mmCIF file of the N, C-alpha and C atoms, coordinates in Angstrom:
data_MODEL
# 
_entry.id   MODEL 
# 
loop_
_atom_site.group_PDB 
_atom_site.id 
_atom_site.type_symbol 
_atom_site.label_atom_id 
_atom_site.label_alt_id 
_atom_site.label_comp_id 
_atom_site.label_asym_id 
_atom_site.label_entity_id 
_atom_site.label_seq_id 
_atom_site.pdbx_PDB_ins_code 
_atom_site.Cartn_x 
_atom_site.Cartn_y 
_atom_site.Cartn_z 
_atom_site.occupancy 
_atom_site.B_iso_or_equiv 
_atom_site.pdbx_formal_charge 
_atom_site.auth_seq_id 
_atom_site.auth_comp_id 
_atom_site.auth_asym_id 
_atom_site.auth_atom_id 
_atom_site.pdbx_PDB_model_num 
ATOM 1   N N  . MET A 1 1  ? -14.680 -1.153  20.727 1.00 0.00 ? 1  MET A N  1 
ATOM 2   C CA . MET A 1 1  ? -14.709 0.018   19.880 1.00 0.00 ? 1  MET A CA 1 
ATOM 3   C C  . MET A 1 1  ? -14.873 -0.428  18.433 1.00 0.00 ? 1  MET A C  1 
ATOM 4   N N  . SER A 1 2  ? -15.781 0.176   17.749 1.00 0.00 ? 2  SER A N  1 
ATOM 5   C CA . SER A 1 2  ? -16.021 -0.132  16.345 1.00 0.00 ? 2  SER A CA 1 
ATOM 6   C C  . SER A 1 2  ? -15.764 1.129   15.536 1.00 0.00 ? 2  SER A C  1 
ATOM 7   N N  . ILE A 1 3  ? -15.116 0.963   14.389 1.00 0.00 ? 3  ILE A N  1 
ATOM 8   C CA . ILE A 1 3  ? -14.811 2.108   13.542 1.00 0.00 ? 3  ILE A CA 1 
ATOM 9   C C  . ILE A 1 3  ? -15.372 1.884   12.149 1.00 0.00 ? 3  ILE A C  1 
ATOM 10  N N  . ARG A 1 4  ? -15.523 2.954   11.429 1.00 0.00 ? 4  ARG A N  1 
ATOM 11  C CA . ARG A 1 4  ? -15.925 2.871   10.032 1.00 0.00 ? 4  ARG A CA 1 
ATOM 12  C C  . ARG A 1 4  ? -14.660 2.630   9.212  1.00 0.00 ? 4  ARG A C  1 
ATOM 13  N N  . MET A 1 5  ? -14.702 1.643   8.340  1.00 0.00 ? 5  MET A N  1 
ATOM 14  C CA . MET A 1 5  ? -13.529 1.295   7.547  1.00 0.00 ? 5  MET A CA 1 
ATOM 15  C C  . MET A 1 5  ? -13.770 1.583   6.076  1.00 0.00 ? 5  MET A C  1 
ATOM 16  N N  . ASN A 1 6  ? -12.690 1.979   5.400  1.00 0.00 ? 6  ASN A N  1 
ATOM 17  C CA . ASN A 1 6  ? -12.782 2.163   3.958  1.00 0.00 ? 6  ASN A CA 1 
ATOM 18  C C  . ASN A 1 6  ? -12.434 0.838   3.266  1.00 0.00 ? 6  ASN A C  1 
ATOM 19  N N  . ARG A 1 7  ? -12.555 0.819   1.978  1.00 0.00 ? 7  ARG A N  1 
ATOM 20  C CA . ARG A 1 7  ? -12.318 -0.408  1.194  1.00 0.00 ? 7  ARG A CA 1 
ATOM 21  C C  . ARG A 1 7  ? -10.889 -0.937  1.390  1.00 0.00 ? 7  ARG A C  1 
ATOM 22  N N  . ASN A 1 8  ? -9.909  -0.025  1.426  1.00 0.00 ? 8  ASN A N  1 
ATOM 23  C CA . ASN A 1 8  ? -8.518  -0.442  1.610  1.00 0.00 ? 8  ASN A CA 1 
ATOM 24  C C  . ASN A 1 8  ? -8.306  -1.127  2.958  1.00 0.00 ? 8  ASN A C  1 
ATOM 25  N N  . GLN A 1 9  ? -8.924  -0.592  3.984  1.00 0.00 ? 9  GLN A N  1 
ATOM 26  C CA . GLN A 1 9  ? -8.777  -1.183  5.309  1.00 0.00 ? 9  GLN A CA 1 
ATOM 27  C C  . GLN A 1 9  ? -9.439  -2.557  5.380  1.00 0.00 ? 9  GLN A C  1 
ATOM 28  N N  . ILE A 1 10 ? -10.567 -2.703  4.740  1.00 0.00 ? 10 ILE A N  1 
ATOM 29  C CA . ILE A 1 10 ? -11.235 -4.004  4.700  1.00 0.00 ? 10 ILE A CA 1 
ATOM 30  C C  . ILE A 1 10 ? -10.362 -5.014  3.960  1.00 0.00 ? 10 ILE A C  1 
ATOM 31  N N  . GLU A 1 11 ? -9.786  -4.603  2.846  1.00 0.00 ? 11 GLU A N  1 
ATOM 32  C CA . GLU A 1 11 ? -8.896  -5.491  2.090  1.00 0.00 ? 11 GLU A CA 1 
ATOM 33  C C  . GLU A 1 11 ? -7.666  -5.852  2.914  1.00 0.00 ? 11 GLU A C  1 
ATOM 34  N N  . LEU A 1 12 ? -7.141  -4.897  3.662  1.00 0.00 ? 12 LEU A N  1 
ATOM 35  C CA . LEU A 1 12 ? -5.998  -5.165  4.528  1.00 0.00 ? 12 LEU A CA 1 
ATOM 36  C C  . LEU A 1 12 ? -6.352  -6.215  5.581  1.00 0.00 ? 12 LEU A C  1 
ATOM 37  N N  . LEU A 1 13 ? -7.525  -6.083  6.194  1.00 0.00 ? 13 LEU A N  1 
ATOM 38  C CA . LEU A 1 13 ? -7.948  -7.077  7.175  1.00 0.00 ? 13 LEU A CA 1 
ATOM 39  C C  . LEU A 1 13 ? -8.096  -8.454  6.542  1.00 0.00 ? 13 LEU A C  1 
ATOM 40  N N  . LYS A 1 14 ? -8.595  -8.508  5.320  1.00 0.00 ? 14 LYS A N  1 
ATOM 41  C CA . LYS A 1 14 ? -8.720  -9.789  4.617  1.00 0.00 ? 14 LYS A CA 1 
ATOM 42  C C  . LYS A 1 14 ? -7.345  -10.419 4.401  1.00 0.00 ? 14 LYS A C  1 
ATOM 43  N N  . GLU A 1 15 ? -6.373  -9.604  3.976  1.00 0.00 ? 15 GLU A N  1 
ATOM 44  C CA . GLU A 1 15 ? -5.012  -10.106 3.758  1.00 0.00 ? 15 GLU A CA 1 
ATOM 45  C C  . GLU A 1 15 ? -4.418  -10.643 5.062  1.00 0.00 ? 15 GLU A C  1 
ATOM 46  N N  . LEU A 1 16 ? -4.610  -9.897  6.135  1.00 0.00 ? 16 LEU A N  1 
ATOM 47  C CA . LEU A 1 16 ? -4.066  -10.336 7.418  1.00 0.00 ? 16 LEU A CA 1 
ATOM 48  C C  . LEU A 1 16 ? -4.786  -11.572 7.935  1.00 0.00 ? 16 LEU A C  1 
ATOM 49  N N  . ALA A 1 17 ? -6.078  -11.670 7.674  1.00 0.00 ? 17 ALA A N  1 
ATOM 50  C CA . ALA A 1 17 ? -6.826  -12.864 8.087  1.00 0.00 ? 17 ALA A CA 1 
ATOM 51  C C  . ALA A 1 17 ? -6.289  -14.096 7.367  1.00 0.00 ? 17 ALA A C  1 
ATOM 52  N N  . SER A 1 18 ? -5.950  -13.951 6.097  1.00 0.00 ? 18 SER A N  1 
ATOM 53  C CA . SER A 1 18 ? -5.433  -15.101 5.339  1.00 0.00 ? 18 SER A CA 1 
ATOM 54  C C  . SER A 1 18 ? -4.011  -15.456 5.766  1.00 0.00 ? 18 SER A C  1 
ATOM 55  N N  . ALA A 1 19 ? -3.275  -14.507 6.327  1.00 0.00 ? 19 ALA A N  1 
ATOM 56  C CA . ALA A 1 19 ? -1.906  -14.776 6.787  1.00 0.00 ? 19 ALA A CA 1 
ATOM 57  C C  . ALA A 1 19 ? -1.895  -15.595 8.080  1.00 0.00 ? 19 ALA A C  1 
ATOM 58  N N  . GLY A 1 20 ? -2.975  -15.520 8.837  1.00 0.00 ? 20 GLY A N  1 
ATOM 59  C CA . GLY A 1 20 ? -3.063  -16.292 10.075 1.00 0.00 ? 20 GLY A CA 1 
ATOM 60  C C  . GLY A 1 20 ? -2.116  -15.804 11.159 1.00 0.00 ? 20 GLY A C  1 
ATOM 61  N N  . GLN A 1 21 ? -1.686  -16.723 12.009 1.00 0.00 ? 21 GLN A N  1 
ATOM 62  C CA . GLN A 1 21 ? -0.862  -16.397 13.175 1.00 0.00 ? 21 GLN A CA 1 
ATOM 63  C C  . GLN A 1 21 ? 0.549   -15.952 12.816 1.00 0.00 ? 21 GLN A C  1 
ATOM 64  N N  . ARG A 1 22 ? 1.005   -16.284 11.628 1.00 0.00 ? 22 ARG A N  1 
ATOM 65  C CA . ARG A 1 22 ? 2.373   -15.914 11.250 1.00 0.00 ? 22 ARG A CA 1 
ATOM 66  C C  . ARG A 1 22 ? 2.493   -14.427 10.917 1.00 0.00 ? 22 ARG A C  1 
ATOM 67  N N  . GLY A 1 23 ? 1.367   -13.777 10.664 1.00 0.00 ? 23 GLY A N  1 
ATOM 68  C CA . GLY A 1 23 ? 1.380   -12.354 10.360 1.00 0.00 ? 23 GLY A CA 1 
ATOM 69  C C  . GLY A 1 23 ? 1.861   -12.072 8.957  1.00 0.00 ? 23 GLY A C  1 
ATOM 70  N N  . ARG A 1 24 ? 1.989   -10.781 8.665  1.00 0.00 ? 24 ARG A N  1 
ATOM 71  C CA . ARG A 1 24 ? 2.354   -10.372 7.312  1.00 0.00 ? 24 ARG A CA 1 
ATOM 72  C C  . ARG A 1 24 ? 2.927   -8.962  7.341  1.00 0.00 ? 24 ARG A C  1 
ATOM 73  N N  . LEU A 1 25 ? 3.861   -8.694  6.452  1.00 0.00 ? 25 LEU A N  1 
ATOM 74  C CA . LEU A 1 25 ? 4.329   -7.332  6.241  1.00 0.00 ? 25 LEU A CA 1 
ATOM 75  C C  . LEU A 1 25 ? 3.215   -6.574  5.532  1.00 0.00 ? 25 LEU A C  1 
ATOM 76  N N  . ILE A 1 26 ? 2.967   -5.352  5.941  1.00 0.00 ? 26 ILE A N  1 
ATOM 77  C CA . ILE A 1 26 ? 1.877   -4.620  5.297  1.00 0.00 ? 26 ILE A CA 1 
ATOM 78  C C  . ILE A 1 26 ? 2.297   -3.263  4.758  1.00 0.00 ? 26 ILE A C  1 
ATOM 79  N N  . ALA A 1 27 ? 3.569   -3.003  4.707  1.00 0.00 ? 27 ALA A N  1 
ATOM 80  C CA . ALA A 1 27 ? 4.036   -1.695  4.226  1.00 0.00 ? 27 ALA A CA 1 
ATOM 81  C C  . ALA A 1 27 ? 3.497   -1.373  2.840  1.00 0.00 ? 27 ALA A C  1 
ATOM 82  N N  . ALA A 1 28 ? 3.433   -2.363  1.974  1.00 0.00 ? 28 ALA A N  1 
ATOM 83  C CA . ALA A 1 28 ? 2.969   -2.118  0.610  1.00 0.00 ? 28 ALA A CA 1 
ATOM 84  C C  . ALA A 1 28 ? 1.448   -2.178  0.492  1.00 0.00 ? 28 ALA A C  1 
ATOM 85  N N  . LEU A 1 29 ? 0.770   -2.640  1.519  1.00 0.00 ? 29 LEU A N  1 
ATOM 86  C CA . LEU A 1 29 ? -0.668  -2.846  1.428  1.00 0.00 ? 29 LEU A CA 1 
ATOM 87  C C  . LEU A 1 29 ? -1.501  -1.650  1.888  1.00 0.00 ? 29 LEU A C  1 
ATOM 88  N N  . ALA A 1 30 ? -0.940  -0.803  2.739  1.00 0.00 ? 30 ALA A N  1 
ATOM 89  C CA . ALA A 1 30 ? -1.759  0.272   3.309  1.00 0.00 ? 30 ALA A CA 1 
ATOM 90  C C  . ALA A 1 30 ? -0.892  1.442   3.743  1.00 0.00 ? 30 ALA A C  1 
ATOM 91  N N  . SER A 1 31 ? -1.515  2.577   3.879  1.00 0.00 ? 31 SER A N  1 
ATOM 92  C CA . SER A 1 31 ? -0.802  3.755   4.365  1.00 0.00 ? 31 SER A CA 1 
ATOM 93  C C  . SER A 1 31 ? -0.623  3.672   5.874  1.00 0.00 ? 31 SER A C  1 
ATOM 94  N N  . THR A 1 32 ? 0.301   4.457   6.371  1.00 0.00 ? 32 THR A N  1 
ATOM 95  C CA . THR A 1 32 ? 0.548   4.520   7.814  1.00 0.00 ? 32 THR A CA 1 
ATOM 96  C C  . THR A 1 32 ? -0.706  4.954   8.559  1.00 0.00 ? 32 THR A C  1 
ATOM 97  N N  . ILE A 1 33 ? -1.452  5.879   7.992  1.00 0.00 ? 33 ILE A N  1 
ATOM 98  C CA . ILE A 1 33 ? -2.676  6.357   8.638  1.00 0.00 ? 33 ILE A CA 1 
ATOM 99  C C  . ILE A 1 33 ? -3.691  5.226   8.762  1.00 0.00 ? 33 ILE A C  1 
ATOM 100 N N  . GLU A 1 34 ? -3.844  4.427   7.709  1.00 0.00 ? 34 GLU A N  1 
ATOM 101 C CA . GLU A 1 34 ? -4.783  3.300   7.764  1.00 0.00 ? 34 GLU A CA 1 
ATOM 102 C C  . GLU A 1 34 ? -4.345  2.276   8.800  1.00 0.00 ? 34 GLU A C  1 
ATOM 103 N N  . ILE A 1 35 ? -3.057  2.007   8.867  1.00 0.00 ? 35 ILE A N  1 
ATOM 104 C CA . ILE A 1 35 ? -2.536  1.055   9.841  1.00 0.00 ? 35 ILE A CA 1 
ATOM 105 C C  . ILE A 1 35 ? -2.790  1.558   11.256 1.00 0.00 ? 35 ILE A C  1 
ATOM 106 N N  . GLU A 1 36 ? -2.465  2.817   11.507 1.00 0.00 ? 36 GLU A N  1 
ATOM 107 C CA . GLU A 1 36 ? -2.687  3.400   12.835 1.00 0.00 ? 36 GLU A CA 1 
ATOM 108 C C  . GLU A 1 36 ? -4.168  3.398   13.208 1.00 0.00 ? 36 GLU A C  1 
ATOM 109 N N  . HIS A 1 37 ? -5.025  3.659   12.235 1.00 0.00 ? 37 HIS A N  1 
ATOM 110 C CA . HIS A 1 37 ? -6.468  3.651   12.464 1.00 0.00 ? 37 HIS A CA 1 
ATOM 111 C C  . HIS A 1 37 ? -6.930  2.264   12.920 1.00 0.00 ? 37 HIS A C  1 
ATOM 112 N N  . LEU A 1 38 ? -6.465  1.229   12.240 1.00 0.00 ? 38 LEU A N  1 
ATOM 113 C CA . LEU A 1 38 ? -6.843  -0.148  12.585 1.00 0.00 ? 38 LEU A CA 1 
ATOM 114 C C  . LEU A 1 38 ? -6.213  -0.592  13.895 1.00 0.00 ? 38 LEU A C  1 
ATOM 115 N N  . MET A 1 39 ? -4.994  -0.153  14.161 1.00 0.00 ? 39 MET A N  1 
ATOM 116 C CA . MET A 1 39 ? -4.358  -0.495  15.434 1.00 0.00 ? 39 MET A CA 1 
ATOM 117 C C  . MET A 1 39 ? -5.069  0.202   16.596 1.00 0.00 ? 39 MET A C  1 
ATOM 118 N N  . GLY A 1 40 ? -5.463  1.440   16.388 1.00 0.00 ? 40 GLY A N  1 
ATOM 119 C CA . GLY A 1 40 ? -6.179  2.180   17.428 1.00 0.00 ? 40 GLY A CA 1 
ATOM 120 C C  . GLY A 1 40 ? -7.502  1.538   17.798 1.00 0.00 ? 40 GLY A C  1 
ATOM 121 N N  . ALA A 1 41 ? -8.126  0.894   16.821 1.00 0.00 ? 41 ALA A N  1 
ATOM 122 C CA . ALA A 1 41 ? -9.397  0.205   17.061 1.00 0.00 ? 41 ALA A CA 1 
ATOM 123 C C  . ALA A 1 41 ? -9.173  -1.225  17.559 1.00 0.00 ? 41 ALA A C  1 
ATOM 124 N N  . LEU A 1 42 ? -7.906  -1.605  17.698 1.00 0.00 ? 42 LEU A N  1 
ATOM 125 C CA . LEU A 1 42 ? -7.525  -2.952  18.151 1.00 0.00 ? 42 LEU A CA 1 
ATOM 126 C C  . LEU A 1 42 ? -7.928  -4.043  17.162 1.00 0.00 ? 42 LEU A C  1 
ATOM 127 N N  . TYR A 1 43 ? -7.973  -3.700  15.874 1.00 0.00 ? 43 TYR A N  1 
ATOM 128 C CA . TYR A 1 43 ? -8.293  -4.663  14.825 1.00 0.00 ? 43 TYR A CA 1 
ATOM 129 C C  . TYR A 1 43 ? -7.046  -5.411  14.359 1.00 0.00 ? 43 TYR A C  1 
ATOM 130 N N  . ILE A 1 44 ? -5.889  -4.756  14.485 1.00 0.00 ? 44 ILE A N  1 
ATOM 131 C CA . ILE A 1 44 ? -4.628  -5.403  14.128 1.00 0.00 ? 44 ILE A CA 1 
ATOM 132 C C  . ILE A 1 44 ? -3.603  -5.092  15.209 1.00 0.00 ? 44 ILE A C  1 
ATOM 133 N N  . ARG A 1 45 ? -2.539  -5.889  15.224 1.00 0.00 ? 45 ARG A N  1 
ATOM 134 C CA . ARG A 1 45 ? -1.439  -5.609  16.140 1.00 0.00 ? 45 ARG A CA 1 
ATOM 135 C C  . ARG A 1 45 ? -0.131  -6.009  15.477 1.00 0.00 ? 45 ARG A C  1 
ATOM 136 N N  . ARG A 1 46 ? 0.918   -5.388  15.939 1.00 0.00 ? 46 ARG A N  1 
ATOM 137 C CA . ARG A 1 46 ? 2.250   -5.700  15.424 1.00 0.00 ? 46 ARG A CA 1 
ATOM 138 C C  . ARG A 1 46 ? 2.853   -6.788  16.297 1.00 0.00 ? 46 ARG A C  1 
ATOM 139 N N  . LEU A 1 47 ? 3.440   -7.776  15.664 1.00 0.00 ? 47 LEU A N  1 
ATOM 140 C CA . LEU A 1 47 ? 4.089   -8.848  16.403 1.00 0.00 ? 47 LEU A CA 1 
ATOM 141 C C  . LEU A 1 47 ? 5.381   -8.316  17.014 1.00 0.00 ? 47 LEU A C  1 
ATOM 142 N N  . PRO A 1 48 ? 5.672   -8.676  18.254 1.00 0.00 ? 48 PRO A N  1 
ATOM 143 C CA . PRO A 1 48 ? 6.863   -8.154  18.938 1.00 0.00 ? 48 PRO A CA 1 
ATOM 144 C C  . PRO A 1 48 ? 8.161   -8.432  18.174 1.00 0.00 ? 48 PRO A C  1 
ATOM 145 N N  . ARG A 1 49 ? 9.040   -7.446  18.155 1.00 0.00 ? 49 ARG A N  1 
ATOM 146 C CA . ARG A 1 49 ? 10.375  -7.541  17.568 1.00 0.00 ? 49 ARG A CA 1 
ATOM 147 C C  . ARG A 1 49 ? 10.374  -7.905  16.085 1.00 0.00 ? 49 ARG A C  1 
ATOM 148 N N  . THR A 1 50 ? 9.294   -7.582  15.388 1.00 0.00 ? 50 THR A N  1 
ATOM 149 C CA . THR A 1 50 ? 9.209   -7.846  13.953 1.00 0.00 ? 50 THR A CA 1 
ATOM 150 C C  . THR A 1 50 ? 8.560   -6.649  13.269 1.00 0.00 ? 50 THR A C  1 
ATOM 151 N N  . LYS A 1 51 ? 8.456   -6.739  11.962 1.00 0.00 ? 51 LYS A N  1 
ATOM 152 C CA . LYS A 1 51 ? 7.704   -5.752  11.179 1.00 0.00 ? 51 LYS A CA 1 
ATOM 153 C C  . LYS A 1 51 ? 6.429   -6.394  10.648 1.00 0.00 ? 51 LYS A C  1 
ATOM 154 N N  . LEU A 1 52 ? 6.013   -7.469  11.303 1.00 0.00 ? 52 LEU A N  1 
ATOM 155 C CA . LEU A 1 52 ? 4.832   -8.209  10.881 1.00 0.00 ? 52 LEU A CA 1 
ATOM 156 C C  . LEU A 1 52 ? 3.615   -7.763  11.684 1.00 0.00 ? 52 LEU A C  1 
ATOM 157 N N  . TYR A 1 53 ? 2.481   -7.771  11.017 1.00 0.00 ? 53 TYR A N  1 
ATOM 158 C CA . TYR A 1 53 ? 1.215   -7.431  11.652 1.00 0.00 ? 53 TYR A CA 1 
ATOM 159 C C  . TYR A 1 53 ? 0.277   -8.618  11.524 1.00 0.00 ? 53 TYR A C  1 
ATOM 160 N N  . MET A 1 54 ? -0.639  -8.723  12.484 1.00 0.00 ? 54 MET A N  1 
ATOM 161 C CA . MET A 1 54 ? -1.651  -9.768  12.406 1.00 0.00 ? 54 MET A CA 1 
ATOM 162 C C  . MET A 1 54 ? -3.003  -9.202  12.811 1.00 0.00 ? 54 MET A C  1 
ATOM 163 N N  . ILE A 1 55 ? -4.043  -9.827  12.329 1.00 0.00 ? 55 ILE A N  1 
ATOM 164 C CA . ILE A 1 55 ? -5.397  -9.426  12.680 1.00 0.00 ? 55 ILE A CA 1 
ATOM 165 C C  . ILE A 1 55 ? -5.719  -9.986  14.067 1.00 0.00 ? 55 ILE A C  1 
ATOM 166 N N  . THR A 1 56 ? -6.467  -9.235  14.837 1.00 0.00 ? 56 THR A N  1 
ATOM 167 C CA . THR A 1 56 ? -6.898  -9.700  16.149 1.00 0.00 ? 56 THR A CA 1 
ATOM 168 C C  . THR A 1 56 ? -8.289  -10.338 16.031 1.00 0.00 ? 56 THR A C  1 
ATOM 169 N N  . GLU A 1 57 ? -8.726  -10.959 17.087 1.00 0.00 ? 57 GLU A N  1 
ATOM 170 C CA . GLU A 1 57 ? -10.079 -11.534 17.082 1.00 0.00 ? 57 GLU A CA 1 
ATOM 171 C C  . GLU A 1 57 ? -11.116 -10.423 16.899 1.00 0.00 ? 57 GLU A C  1 
ATOM 172 N N  . HIS A 1 58 ? -10.865 -9.293  17.505 1.00 0.00 ? 58 HIS A N  1 
ATOM 173 C CA . HIS A 1 58 ? -11.762 -8.134  17.348 1.00 0.00 ? 58 HIS A CA 1 
ATOM 174 C C  . HIS A 1 58 ? -11.802 -7.701  15.880 1.00 0.00 ? 58 HIS A C  1 
ATOM 175 N N  . GLY A 1 59 ? -10.649 -7.730  15.222 1.00 0.00 ? 59 GLY A N  1 
ATOM 176 C CA . GLY A 1 59 ? -10.580 -7.395  13.811 1.00 0.00 ? 59 GLY A CA 1 
ATOM 177 C C  . GLY A 1 59 ? -11.321 -8.400  12.940 1.00 0.00 ? 59 GLY A C  1 
ATOM 178 N N  . ARG A 1 60 ? -11.249 -9.673  13.305 1.00 0.00 ? 60 ARG A N  1 
ATOM 179 C CA . ARG A 1 60 ? -11.985 -10.707 12.557 1.00 0.00 ? 60 ARG A CA 1 
ATOM 180 C C  . ARG A 1 60 ? -13.494 -10.467 12.642 1.00 0.00 ? 60 ARG A C  1 
ATOM 181 N N  . ARG A 1 61 ? -13.965 -10.109 13.837 1.00 0.00 ? 61 ARG A N  1 
ATOM 182 C CA . ARG A 1 61 ? -15.393 -9.820  13.996 1.00 0.00 ? 61 ARG A CA 1 
ATOM 183 C C  . ARG A 1 61 ? -15.788 -8.590  13.176 1.00 0.00 ? 61 ARG A C  1 
ATOM 184 N N  . ALA A 1 62 ? -14.930 -7.572  13.173 1.00 0.00 ? 62 ALA A N  1 
ATOM 185 C CA . ALA A 1 62 ? -15.210 -6.367  12.389 1.00 0.00 ? 62 ALA A CA 1 
ATOM 186 C C  . ALA A 1 62 ? -15.234 -6.690  10.896 1.00 0.00 ? 62 ALA A C  1 
ATOM 187 N N  . LEU A 1 63 ? -14.374 -7.593  10.465 1.00 0.00 ? 63 LEU A N  1 
ATOM 188 C CA . LEU A 1 63 ? -14.345 -7.996  9.060  1.00 0.00 ? 63 LEU A CA 1 
ATOM 189 C C  . LEU A 1 63 ? -15.636 -8.706  8.678  1.00 0.00 ? 63 LEU A C  1 
ATOM 190 N N  . VAL A 1 64 ? -16.131 -9.571  9.535  1.00 0.00 ? 64 VAL A N  1 
ATOM 191 C CA . VAL A 1 64 ? -17.407 -10.260 9.290  1.00 0.00 ? 64 VAL A CA 1 
ATOM 192 C C  . VAL A 1 64 ? -18.545 -9.235  9.221  1.00 0.00 ? 64 VAL A C  1 
ATOM 193 N N  . ASP A 1 65 ? -18.541 -8.285  10.131 1.00 0.00 ? 65 ASP A N  1 
ATOM 194 C CA . ASP A 1 65 ? -19.576 -7.249  10.139 1.00 0.00 ? 65 ASP A CA 1 
ATOM 195 C C  . ASP A 1 65 ? -19.522 -6.401  8.861  1.00 0.00 ? 65 ASP A C  1 
ATOM 196 N N  . ALA A 1 66 ? -18.313 -6.062  8.426  1.00 0.00 ? 66 ALA A N  1 
ATOM 197 C CA . ALA A 1 66 ? -18.149 -5.253  7.204  1.00 0.00 ? 66 ALA A CA 1 
ATOM 198 C C  . ALA A 1 66 ? -18.640 -6.022  5.999  1.00 0.00 ? 66 ALA A C  1 
ATOM 199 N N  . ALA A 1 67 ? -18.367 -7.309  5.943  1.00 0.00 ? 67 ALA A N  1 
ATOM 200 C CA . ALA A 1 67 ? -18.836 -8.144  4.817  1.00 0.00 ? 67 ALA A CA 1 
ATOM 201 C C  . ALA A 1 67 ? -20.357 -8.216  4.808  1.00 0.00 ? 67 ALA A C  1 
ATOM 202 N N  . ALA A 1 68 ? -20.970 -8.301  5.977  1.00 0.00 ? 68 ALA A N  1 
ATOM 203 C CA . ALA A 1 68 ? -22.425 -8.357  6.072  1.00 0.00 ? 68 ALA A CA 1 
ATOM 204 C C  . ALA A 1 68 ? -23.049 -7.032  5.597  1.00 0.00 ? 68 ALA A C  1 
ATOM 205 N N  . GLU A 1 69 ? -22.399 -5.923  5.920  1.00 0.00 ? 69 GLU A N  1 
ATOM 206 C CA . GLU A 1 69 ? -22.912 -4.619  5.506  1.00 0.00 ? 69 GLU A CA 1 
ATOM 207 C C  . GLU A 1 69 ? -22.815 -4.425  3.993  1.00 0.00 ? 69 GLU A C  1 
ATOM 208 N N  . GLN A 1 70 ? -21.792 -5.014  3.379  1.00 0.00 ? 70 GLN A N  1 
ATOM 209 C CA . GLN A 1 70 ? -21.590 -4.852  1.946  1.00 0.00 ? 70 GLN A CA 1 
ATOM 210 C C  . GLN A 1 70 ? -22.554 -5.707  1.129  1.00 0.00 ? 70 GLN A C  1 
ATOM 211 N N  . GLY A 1 71 ? -23.098 -6.682  1.751  1.00 0.00 ? 71 GLY A N  1 
ATOM 212 C CA . GLY A 1 71 ? -24.068 -7.341  0.957  1.00 0.00 ? 71 GLY A CA 1 
ATOM 213 C C  . GLY A 1 71 ? -24.298 -8.753  1.075  1.00 0.00 ? 71 GLY A C  1 
# 
């Protein structure tokens, strides 16, 4: 599933990509709606028993595609 992302969502994916496997808190980085949108598309996931999120491989591919579209 591929979704259209806004600038904030793309920036969020970049932040999560730089965090790597350890994940990152994202409460201050994005709205709940943006987080749910990315989770629904399987671009990010929440790490079990934490408040940390990480980018998925599907999300990494979407980030590459978004960067290619931007220029």
